[in-house]
A tleap script that builds the chain and sets N, CA, C and O, in Angstrom:
source leaprc.protein.ff14SB
mol = sequence {
  NMET LEU GLU ASP PHE PRO GLU CYS ARG LEU
  TRP PHE ASP ASP GLY THR ASN ASP ASP GLY
  LYS VAL VAL ALA ASN PRO ASN ILE GLY TYR
  GLY MET TYR THR ILE THR TYR ALA ASN GLY
  SER SER ARG GLU PHE TYR ARG ILE GLY LEU
  SER ALA ASN THR THR GLY ILE SER VAL TYR
  VAL LEU GLY LEU ASP ASP LYS THR TYR LEU
  THR ARG THR TYR GLY ALA SER ILE GLY LYS
  ALA SER VAL THR GLY TYR CYS ILE LYS PHE
  LYS ARG LEU SER VAL ILE ASN ALA ASP ALA
  LEU GLN ALA ALA ILE ARG HIE GLY MET ASN
  VAL ASP GLN ASN CGLY
}
set mol.1.N position { 94.980 94.474 94.408 }
set mol.1.CA position { 95.760 93.843 94.942 }
set mol.1.C position { 95.985 93.747 96.497 }
set mol.1.O position { 96.520 92.767 97.016 }
set mol.2.N position { 95.605 94.667 97.090 }
set mol.2.CA position { 95.808 94.919 98.532 }
set mol.2.C position { 94.583 93.859 99.127 }
set mol.2.O position { 94.693 93.445 100.281 }
set mol.3.N position { 93.190 93.364 98.119 }
set mol.3.CA position { 92.357 92.721 98.609 }
set mol.3.C position { 92.631 91.621 98.554 }
set mol.3.O position { 92.594 90.846 99.510 }
set mol.4.N position { 92.989 91.324 97.314 }
set mol.4.CA position { 93.959 89.412 97.610 }
set mol.4.C position { 94.723 89.328 98.381 }
set mol.4.O position { 94.783 88.201 98.873 }
set mol.5.N position { 95.488 90.129 98.814 }
set mol.5.CA position { 97.132 89.935 99.745 }
set mol.5.C position { 97.076 91.174 100.709 }
set mol.5.O position { 97.823 92.122 100.464 }
set mol.6.N position { 96.012 91.233 102.076 }
set mol.6.CA position { 96.079 92.847 102.678 }
set mol.6.C position { 97.104 92.507 103.602 }
set mol.6.O position { 97.325 93.440 104.375 }
set mol.7.N position { 97.874 91.412 103.816 }
set mol.7.CA position { 99.181 91.437 104.626 }
set mol.7.C position { 100.258 91.718 103.870 }
set mol.7.O position { 101.323 91.427 104.414 }
set mol.8.N position { 100.338 92.224 102.713 }
set mol.8.CA position { 101.348 92.180 101.886 }
set mol.8.C position { 102.198 92.862 102.344 }
set mol.8.O position { 101.553 93.367 103.263 }
set mol.9.N position { 103.854 93.573 102.472 }
set mol.9.CA position { 104.317 94.454 102.174 }
set mol.9.C position { 104.122 95.616 101.078 }
set mol.9.O position { 104.327 95.410 99.882 }
set mol.10.N position { 103.747 96.736 101.546 }
set mol.10.CA position { 103.965 97.670 100.266 }
set mol.10.C position { 104.898 98.553 100.080 }
set mol.10.O position { 105.093 99.272 101.060 }
set mol.11.N position { 105.743 98.815 98.888 }
set mol.11.CA position { 106.637 99.548 98.879 }
set mol.11.C position { 106.072 100.773 97.850 }
set mol.11.O position { 105.047 100.798 97.169 }
set mol.12.N position { 107.197 101.823 98.016 }
set mol.12.CA position { 106.595 103.304 97.482 }
set mol.12.C position { 108.482 103.554 96.413 }
set mol.12.O position { 109.437 103.088 97.034 }
set mol.13.N position { 108.695 103.957 95.558 }
set mol.13.CA position { 109.871 103.899 95.053 }
set mol.13.C position { 109.908 105.212 93.964 }
set mol.13.O position { 109.380 105.014 92.871 }
set mol.14.N position { 110.520 106.555 94.231 }
set mol.14.CA position { 110.633 107.435 93.660 }
set mol.14.C position { 111.264 107.430 92.350 }
set mol.14.O position { 110.961 108.224 91.460 }
set mol.15.N position { 112.084 106.587 92.254 }
set mol.15.CA position { 113.037 106.029 90.995 }
set mol.15.C position { 114.264 106.961 91.227 }
set mol.15.O position { 114.798 107.109 90.128 }
set mol.16.N position { 115.122 107.841 92.448 }
set mol.16.CA position { 115.792 108.307 92.432 }
set mol.16.C position { 116.927 107.195 93.492 }
set mol.16.O position { 116.534 106.308 94.250 }
set mol.17.N position { 118.325 107.588 93.240 }
set mol.17.CA position { 119.407 106.740 93.634 }
set mol.17.C position { 119.582 107.848 95.329 }
set mol.17.O position { 119.030 108.921 95.574 }
set mol.18.N position { 120.280 107.264 95.962 }
set mol.18.CA position { 120.989 107.782 97.334 }
set mol.18.C position { 121.462 109.069 97.039 }
set mol.18.O position { 121.608 109.853 97.976 }
set mol.19.N position { 121.766 109.470 95.717 }
set mol.19.CA position { 122.458 110.942 95.586 }
set mol.19.C position { 121.439 111.886 94.851 }
set mol.19.O position { 121.681 112.896 94.190 }
set mol.20.N position { 120.161 111.255 95.157 }
set mol.20.CA position { 118.955 112.060 94.361 }
set mol.20.C position { 118.510 112.184 93.140 }
set mol.20.O position { 117.425 112.689 92.852 }
set mol.21.N position { 119.541 111.606 92.138 }
set mol.21.CA position { 119.358 111.115 90.743 }
set mol.21.C position { 118.543 110.656 90.236 }
set mol.21.O position { 118.469 109.562 90.795 }
set mol.22.N position { 117.247 110.720 88.973 }
set mol.22.CA position { 116.548 110.153 88.680 }
set mol.22.C position { 117.391 108.883 88.080 }
set mol.22.O position { 118.442 109.131 87.489 }
set mol.23.N position { 116.950 107.517 88.221 }
set mol.23.CA position { 117.514 106.247 87.698 }
set mol.23.C position { 116.498 105.561 87.114 }
set mol.23.O position { 116.820 104.739 86.256 }
set mol.24.N position { 115.305 105.705 87.383 }
set mol.24.CA position { 114.283 105.115 86.726 }
set mol.24.C position { 112.753 105.310 87.069 }
set mol.24.O position { 112.758 105.969 88.109 }
set mol.25.N position { 111.488 105.066 86.713 }
set mol.25.CA position { 110.176 105.368 87.045 }
set mol.25.C position { 109.854 105.222 88.397 }
set mol.25.O position { 110.215 104.242 89.048 }
set mol.26.N position { 109.087 106.293 88.929 }
set mol.26.CA position { 108.461 105.566 90.019 }
set mol.26.C position { 107.741 105.009 90.210 }
set mol.26.O position { 106.642 105.321 89.750 }
set mol.27.N position { 107.876 103.834 91.002 }
set mol.27.CA position { 106.698 102.623 91.102 }
set mol.27.C position { 106.145 102.609 92.498 }
set mol.27.O position { 106.048 103.395 93.441 }
set mol.28.N position { 105.823 101.353 92.212 }
set mol.28.CA position { 104.953 101.167 93.120 }
set mol.28.C position { 104.684 99.137 93.773 }
set mol.28.O position { 103.933 98.331 93.224 }
set mol.29.N position { 105.441 98.900 94.841 }
set mol.29.CA position { 105.661 97.249 94.649 }
set mol.29.C position { 104.453 96.768 96.087 }
set mol.29.O position { 103.817 97.418 96.917 }
set mol.30.N position { 104.656 94.926 95.692 }
set mol.30.CA position { 103.979 94.470 96.701 }
set mol.30.C position { 104.311 93.045 96.990 }
set mol.30.O position { 104.620 92.210 96.140 }
set mol.31.N position { 104.245 92.907 97.894 }
set mol.31.CA position { 104.858 91.530 98.673 }
set mol.31.C position { 106.835 91.586 98.772 }
set mol.31.O position { 107.352 92.693 98.626 }
set mol.32.N position { 107.525 90.664 98.955 }
set mol.32.CA position { 108.882 90.646 99.352 }
set mol.32.C position { 109.204 89.126 99.060 }
set mol.32.O position { 108.639 88.050 99.254 }
set mol.33.N position { 110.559 89.626 98.419 }
set mol.33.CA position { 111.257 88.344 98.282 }
set mol.33.C position { 113.140 89.144 98.690 }
set mol.33.O position { 113.507 90.272 99.018 }
set mol.34.N position { 113.650 88.226 98.512 }
set mol.34.CA position { 115.134 88.423 98.795 }
set mol.34.C position { 115.560 88.310 97.667 }
set mol.34.O position { 115.126 87.417 96.938 }
set mol.35.N position { 116.543 89.210 97.234 }
set mol.35.CA position { 117.554 89.386 95.691 }
set mol.35.C position { 118.664 88.914 96.136 }
set mol.35.O position { 119.216 89.333 97.153 }
set mol.36.N position { 119.083 88.012 95.423 }
set mol.36.CA position { 120.842 87.356 95.702 }
set mol.36.C position { 121.558 87.908 94.495 }
set mol.36.O position { 121.289 87.502 93.365 }
set mol.37.N position { 122.381 88.745 94.706 }
set mol.37.CA position { 122.992 89.264 93.617 }
set mol.37.C position { 124.648 88.351 93.446 }
set mol.37.O position { 125.091 87.810 94.458 }
set mol.38.N position { 125.347 88.272 92.281 }
set mol.38.CA position { 125.867 87.540 91.633 }
set mol.38.C position { 127.317 87.665 92.637 }
set mol.38.O position { 127.965 86.628 92.785 }
set mol.39.N position { 127.792 88.911 93.299 }
set mol.39.CA position { 128.878 88.824 94.422 }
set mol.39.C position { 128.540 88.316 95.877 }
set mol.39.O position { 129.259 88.453 96.867 }
set mol.40.N position { 127.275 87.687 95.812 }
set mol.40.CA position { 126.800 87.253 97.131 }
set mol.40.C position { 126.138 88.182 98.387 }
set mol.40.O position { 125.917 87.842 99.549 }
set mol.41.N position { 125.935 89.314 97.803 }
set mol.41.CA position { 125.207 90.332 98.273 }
set mol.41.C position { 123.597 89.952 98.455 }
set mol.41.O position { 123.055 89.078 97.778 }
set mol.42.N position { 122.948 90.697 99.415 }
set mol.42.CA position { 121.576 90.739 98.780 }
set mol.42.C position { 120.623 91.303 99.545 }
set mol.42.O position { 120.663 91.283 100.775 }
set mol.43.N position { 119.546 91.935 98.745 }
set mol.43.CA position { 118.739 92.585 99.705 }
set mol.43.C position { 116.900 92.064 99.487 }
set mol.43.O position { 116.448 91.247 98.684 }
set mol.44.N position { 116.187 92.865 100.494 }
set mol.44.CA position { 114.975 92.959 99.842 }
set mol.44.C position { 114.293 93.671 98.813 }
set mol.44.O position { 114.648 94.750 98.339 }
set mol.45.N position { 113.209 92.945 98.470 }
set mol.45.CA position { 112.684 94.050 97.463 }
set mol.45.C position { 111.296 93.570 97.247 }
set mol.45.O position { 111.045 92.640 98.014 }
set mol.46.N position { 110.289 93.891 96.453 }
set mol.46.CA position { 109.395 93.767 96.259 }
set mol.46.C position { 109.231 92.315 95.443 }
set mol.46.O position { 110.253 91.738 95.071 }
set mol.47.N position { 107.730 91.667 95.142 }
set mol.47.CA position { 107.495 90.686 94.457 }
set mol.47.C position { 106.811 91.378 93.031 }
set mol.47.O position { 107.415 91.328 91.960 }
set mol.48.N position { 105.749 91.891 93.149 }
set mol.48.CA position { 105.366 92.484 91.859 }
set mol.48.C position { 105.267 94.101 92.382 }
set mol.48.O position { 104.840 94.516 93.459 }
set mol.49.N position { 105.826 94.873 91.210 }
set mol.49.CA position { 105.641 95.680 90.821 }
set mol.49.C position { 105.202 96.488 89.661 }
set mol.49.O position { 105.235 96.212 88.462 }
set mol.50.N position { 104.760 97.611 90.314 }
set mol.50.CA position { 103.609 98.440 88.997 }
set mol.50.C position { 104.534 99.905 88.449 }
set mol.50.O position { 105.174 100.681 89.159 }
set mol.51.N position { 104.345 99.941 87.024 }
set mol.51.CA position { 105.159 101.430 86.833 }
set mol.51.C position { 104.363 102.053 85.879 }
set mol.51.O position { 103.909 101.311 85.008 }
set mol.52.N position { 103.984 103.644 85.812 }
set mol.52.CA position { 103.582 104.118 84.313 }
set mol.52.C position { 104.791 104.876 83.913 }
set mol.52.O position { 105.520 105.636 84.550 }
set mol.53.N position { 104.806 104.474 82.720 }
set mol.53.CA position { 105.933 105.502 81.894 }
set mol.53.C position { 105.813 105.878 80.417 }
set mol.53.O position { 104.601 105.698 80.296 }
set mol.54.N position { 106.180 106.230 79.345 }
set mol.54.CA position { 105.629 106.913 78.504 }
set mol.54.C position { 105.307 106.085 77.132 }
set mol.54.O position { 105.192 106.461 75.965 }
set mol.55.N position { 105.207 104.749 77.781 }
set mol.55.CA position { 104.255 103.988 76.593 }
set mol.55.C position { 103.537 102.974 77.262 }
set mol.55.O position { 103.178 101.920 76.738 }
set mol.56.N position { 103.344 103.298 78.380 }
set mol.56.CA position { 102.282 102.384 79.039 }
set mol.56.C position { 102.071 102.553 80.582 }
set mol.56.O position { 101.901 103.586 81.229 }
set mol.57.N position { 102.133 101.174 81.012 }
set mol.57.CA position { 102.191 100.567 82.182 }
set mol.57.C position { 103.177 99.043 82.155 }
set mol.57.O position { 103.272 98.228 81.237 }
set mol.58.N position { 103.586 99.036 83.002 }
set mol.58.CA position { 104.770 97.897 83.454 }
set mol.58.C position { 104.235 97.451 84.413 }
set mol.58.O position { 103.940 98.157 85.377 }
set mol.59.N position { 103.917 95.755 84.324 }
set mol.59.CA position { 103.924 95.444 85.958 }
set mol.59.C position { 104.724 94.347 86.159 }
set mol.59.O position { 104.413 93.341 85.521 }
set mol.60.N position { 106.243 94.251 87.319 }
set mol.60.CA position { 107.107 93.272 86.925 }
set mol.60.C position { 106.782 92.126 88.228 }
set mol.60.O position { 106.279 92.358 89.328 }
set mol.61.N position { 107.291 90.771 87.628 }
set mol.61.CA position { 106.635 89.754 88.500 }
set mol.61.C position { 108.003 89.064 88.866 }
set mol.61.O position { 108.431 88.123 88.198 }
set mol.62.N position { 108.767 89.652 90.119 }
set mol.62.CA position { 109.940 89.158 90.660 }
set mol.62.C position { 109.960 88.078 91.442 }
set mol.62.O position { 108.984 87.763 92.124 }
set mol.63.N position { 111.328 87.250 91.417 }
set mol.63.CA position { 111.474 86.488 92.331 }
set mol.63.C position { 111.023 84.803 91.121 }
set mol.63.O position { 110.469 83.918 91.773 }
set mol.64.N position { 111.212 84.513 89.825 }
set mol.64.CA position { 110.824 83.836 89.030 }
set mol.64.C position { 112.188 83.194 88.905 }
set mol.64.O position { 113.078 84.028 88.739 }
set mol.65.N position { 112.637 81.784 88.945 }
set mol.65.CA position { 113.651 81.181 88.509 }
set mol.65.C position { 113.592 80.847 86.774 }
set mol.65.O position { 114.529 81.015 85.995 }
set mol.66.N position { 112.082 80.279 86.402 }
set mol.66.CA position { 112.123 80.046 85.466 }
set mol.66.C position { 111.599 81.720 84.395 }
set mol.66.O position { 110.664 82.519 84.452 }
set mol.67.N position { 112.567 81.588 83.714 }
set mol.67.CA position { 112.255 83.032 82.989 }
set mol.67.C position { 111.611 82.912 81.772 }
set mol.67.O position { 111.550 83.790 80.911 }
set mol.68.N position { 111.191 81.940 81.727 }
set mol.68.CA position { 110.089 81.712 80.306 }
set mol.68.C position { 108.651 81.318 81.246 }
set mol.68.O position { 107.662 80.954 80.611 }
set mol.69.N position { 108.577 81.396 82.666 }
set mol.69.CA position { 107.088 81.130 82.356 }
set mol.69.C position { 106.504 82.437 82.298 }
set mol.69.O position { 106.879 82.732 83.432 }
set mol.70.N position { 106.041 83.224 82.009 }
set mol.70.CA position { 105.618 84.566 82.006 }
set mol.70.C position { 104.736 83.950 80.426 }
set mol.70.O position { 103.587 83.662 80.090 }
set mol.71.N position { 106.073 83.990 79.831 }
set mol.71.CA position { 105.815 83.900 78.484 }
set mol.71.C position { 105.089 82.996 77.875 }
set mol.71.O position { 104.104 83.301 77.203 }
set mol.72.N position { 105.629 81.401 78.098 }
set mol.72.CA position { 104.885 80.675 78.426 }
set mol.72.C position { 103.398 80.432 78.904 }
set mol.72.O position { 102.569 79.678 78.396 }
set mol.73.N position { 103.300 81.036 79.711 }
set mol.73.CA position { 102.017 80.463 80.197 }
set mol.73.C position { 100.897 81.682 80.360 }
set mol.73.O position { 99.883 81.445 81.015 }
set mol.74.N position { 101.100 83.044 79.732 }
set mol.74.CA position { 100.406 83.824 80.055 }
set mol.74.C position { 100.657 84.901 78.354 }
set mol.74.O position { 99.819 85.626 77.819 }
set mol.75.N position { 101.974 84.636 77.937 }
set mol.75.CA position { 101.789 85.236 76.501 }
set mol.75.C position { 100.781 85.501 75.586 }
set mol.75.O position { 100.376 86.596 75.195 }
set mol.76.N position { 100.325 84.099 75.210 }
set mol.76.CA position { 99.180 84.217 73.939 }
set mol.76.C position { 98.097 84.535 74.854 }
set mol.76.O position { 97.459 85.470 74.369 }
set mol.77.N position { 97.564 84.125 76.080 }
set mol.77.CA position { 96.499 85.008 76.276 }
set mol.77.C position { 96.125 86.390 76.978 }
set mol.77.O position { 95.001 86.843 77.192 }
set mol.78.N position { 97.466 86.977 77.301 }
set mol.78.CA position { 96.862 87.915 78.105 }
set mol.78.C position { 96.502 89.291 77.020 }
set mol.78.O position { 95.934 90.222 77.591 }
set mol.79.N position { 96.726 89.443 75.832 }
set mol.79.CA position { 96.248 90.392 74.960 }
set mol.79.C position { 97.365 91.261 74.260 }
set mol.79.O position { 98.436 90.757 73.925 }
set mol.80.N position { 97.122 92.324 74.098 }
set mol.80.CA position { 97.845 93.221 73.497 }
set mol.80.C position { 98.754 93.678 74.203 }
set mol.80.O position { 98.782 94.901 74.343 }
set mol.81.N position { 100.081 92.608 75.065 }
set mol.81.CA position { 101.142 93.168 75.838 }
set mol.81.C position { 102.174 92.509 75.284 }
set mol.81.O position { 102.034 91.646 74.418 }
set mol.82.N position { 103.410 92.933 75.819 }
set mol.82.CA position { 105.124 92.362 75.584 }
set mol.82.C position { 105.027 91.670 76.875 }
set mol.82.O position { 104.570 92.218 77.878 }
set mol.83.N position { 105.462 90.452 76.843 }
set mol.83.CA position { 105.466 89.397 78.034 }
set mol.83.C position { 106.794 88.968 78.252 }
set mol.83.O position { 107.184 87.974 77.639 }
set mol.84.N position { 107.572 89.576 79.051 }
set mol.84.CA position { 109.600 89.001 79.047 }
set mol.84.C position { 109.545 87.864 80.514 }
set mol.84.O position { 108.638 87.309 81.135 }
set mol.85.N position { 110.293 87.888 80.564 }
set mol.85.CA position { 110.822 86.922 81.843 }
set mol.85.C position { 110.138 87.140 83.221 }
set mol.85.O position { 109.542 86.395 83.998 }
set mol.86.N position { 110.556 88.844 83.210 }
set mol.86.CA position { 110.002 89.296 84.769 }
set mol.86.C position { 108.703 90.091 84.390 }
set mol.86.O position { 107.817 90.020 85.242 }
set mol.87.N position { 108.379 90.944 83.106 }
set mol.87.CA position { 107.454 91.849 83.007 }
set mol.87.C position { 106.495 91.611 82.027 }
set mol.87.O position { 106.723 90.817 81.114 }
set mol.88.N position { 105.264 92.322 82.140 }
set mol.88.CA position { 104.190 92.405 81.050 }
set mol.88.C position { 103.833 93.998 80.976 }
set mol.88.O position { 103.226 94.610 81.854 }
set mol.89.N position { 104.272 94.485 79.896 }
set mol.89.CA position { 104.154 95.791 79.564 }
set mol.89.C position { 102.739 95.866 78.705 }
set mol.89.O position { 102.526 95.057 77.802 }
set mol.90.N position { 102.002 96.667 78.978 }
set mol.90.CA position { 100.941 97.147 77.719 }
set mol.90.C position { 100.590 98.480 77.953 }
set mol.90.O position { 100.710 98.951 79.084 }
set mol.91.N position { 100.075 99.288 76.808 }
set mol.91.CA position { 99.221 100.518 76.573 }
set mol.91.C position { 98.656 101.071 77.989 }
set mol.91.O position { 99.157 101.941 78.701 }
set mol.92.N position { 97.511 100.345 78.189 }
set mol.92.CA position { 96.166 100.598 78.674 }
set mol.92.C position { 95.600 98.918 79.106 }
set mol.92.O position { 95.873 97.821 78.618 }
set mol.93.N position { 94.693 99.341 80.254 }
set mol.93.CA position { 94.184 97.712 80.468 }
set mol.93.C position { 93.317 97.452 79.604 }
set mol.93.O position { 93.249 96.305 79.164 }
set mol.94.N position { 92.468 98.427 79.165 }
set mol.94.CA position { 91.754 97.686 77.818 }
set mol.94.C position { 92.099 97.076 76.696 }
set mol.94.O position { 91.245 96.880 75.831 }
set mol.95.N position { 93.400 96.677 76.525 }
set mol.95.CA position { 93.777 96.216 75.667 }
set mol.95.C position { 94.681 94.941 75.858 }
set mol.95.O position { 95.595 94.429 75.210 }
set mol.96.N position { 93.923 94.610 77.213 }
set mol.96.CA position { 94.481 93.035 78.089 }
set mol.96.C position { 93.463 92.293 78.177 }
set mol.96.O position { 92.297 92.465 77.822 }
set mol.97.N position { 93.989 91.448 78.679 }
set mol.97.CA position { 92.550 90.249 79.193 }
set mol.97.C position { 93.331 90.421 81.060 }
set mol.97.O position { 94.347 89.943 81.564 }
set mol.98.N position { 91.937 91.580 81.744 }
set mol.98.CA position { 92.293 91.515 82.967 }
set mol.98.C position { 92.794 90.099 83.957 }
set mol.98.O position { 93.607 89.973 84.873 }
set mol.99.N position { 91.891 89.182 83.275 }
set mol.99.CA position { 92.023 87.716 84.250 }
set mol.99.C position { 93.541 87.405 84.445 }
set mol.99.O position { 94.150 87.329 85.512 }
set mol.100.N position { 94.096 87.215 82.959 }
set mol.100.CA position { 95.378 86.820 83.060 }
set mol.100.C position { 96.120 87.215 83.845 }
set mol.100.O position { 96.699 86.621 84.755 }
set mol.101.N position { 96.159 88.782 83.373 }
set mol.101.CA position { 97.206 89.542 84.283 }
set mol.101.C position { 97.097 89.212 85.967 }
set mol.101.O position { 98.023 89.119 86.773 }
set mol.102.N position { 95.554 89.062 86.206 }
set mol.102.CA position { 95.379 89.277 87.795 }
set mol.102.C position { 96.197 87.505 87.885 }
set mol.102.O position { 97.044 87.281 88.751 }
set mol.103.N position { 95.914 86.784 87.213 }
set mol.103.CA position { 96.773 85.133 87.355 }
set mol.103.C position { 98.412 85.235 87.455 }
set mol.103.O position { 99.149 84.688 88.274 }
set mol.104.N position { 98.701 85.982 86.521 }
set mol.104.CA position { 100.238 86.270 86.624 }
set mol.104.C position { 100.702 86.556 88.155 }
set mol.104.O position { 101.535 86.002 88.872 }
set mol.105.N position { 99.922 87.524 88.335 }
set mol.105.CA position { 100.493 88.807 89.824 }
set mol.105.C position { 100.206 87.738 90.813 }
set mol.105.O position { 100.916 87.672 91.817 }
set mol.106.N position { 98.889 86.590 90.566 }
set mol.106.CA position { 98.883 85.691 91.811 }
set mol.106.C position { 99.877 84.613 92.416 }
set mol.106.O position { 100.207 84.317 93.565 }
set mol.107.N position { 100.273 84.071 90.929 }
set mol.107.CA position { 101.286 82.966 90.903 }
set mol.107.C position { 102.442 83.799 91.419 }
set mol.107.O position { 103.233 83.253 92.189 }
set mol.108.N position { 102.666 85.386 90.986 }
set mol.108.CA position { 103.720 85.678 91.514 }
set mol.108.C position { 104.222 86.543 93.117 }
set mol.108.O position { 105.250 87.040 93.577 }
set mol.109.N position { 102.739 86.329 93.566 }
set mol.109.CA position { 102.974 86.560 94.879 }
set mol.109.C position { 102.769 85.612 95.692 }
set mol.109.O position { 102.702 85.851 96.898 }
set mol.110.N position { 102.604 84.135 95.114 }
set mol.110.CA position { 102.274 82.735 95.959 }
set mol.110.C position { 104.060 82.132 95.727 }
set mol.110.O position { 104.811 81.589 96.537 }
set mol.111.N position { 104.267 82.507 94.311 }
set mol.111.CA position { 105.773 81.188 94.204 }
set mol.111.C position { 106.395 81.257 95.075 }
set mol.111.O position { 106.685 82.396 95.441 }
set mol.112.N position { 106.830 80.295 95.719 }
set mol.112.CA position { 108.191 79.844 96.834 }
set mol.112.C position { 109.344 80.580 96.542 }
set mol.112.O position { 109.651 80.671 95.354 }
set mol.113.N position { 110.074 81.146 97.418 }
set mol.113.CA position { 111.357 82.405 97.390 }
set mol.113.C position { 112.134 81.475 95.885 }
set mol.113.O position { 112.740 82.073 94.997 }
set mol.114.N position { 111.931 80.001 95.907 }
set mol.114.CA position { 112.800 79.914 94.835 }
set mol.114.C position { 112.364 79.594 93.525 }
set mol.114.O position { 113.111 79.123 92.668 }
set mol.115.N position { 110.928 79.894 93.329 }
set mol.115.CA position { 110.668 79.618 92.373 }
set mol.115.C position { 110.388 80.234 91.195 }
set mol.115.O position { 110.102 79.565 90.202 }
savepdb mol mol.pdb
quit
């Protein structure tokens, strides 16, 4: 990731909220985009996130307006993975097409803020 995008912002999230309560799995993020919520507020967040969990690995590709893009573009070629509007989930790297995963990540890092 850092080889392809050496200047991208690096994020570390331990999965806890402001009160110290665990609310998610720890994750690492790369890049930056602005999330705008329905109430009009916004905040910066990563574009690509990686998280290990009890069922394997999740790769989050955030900031895509077209929630069908990942499934349409990579769903058939990625291998043994679950692909949703913003997440590619798999048990281990050996069961997926790494080139397809890398293409999805590159797309997510290069898409415009409104893409």
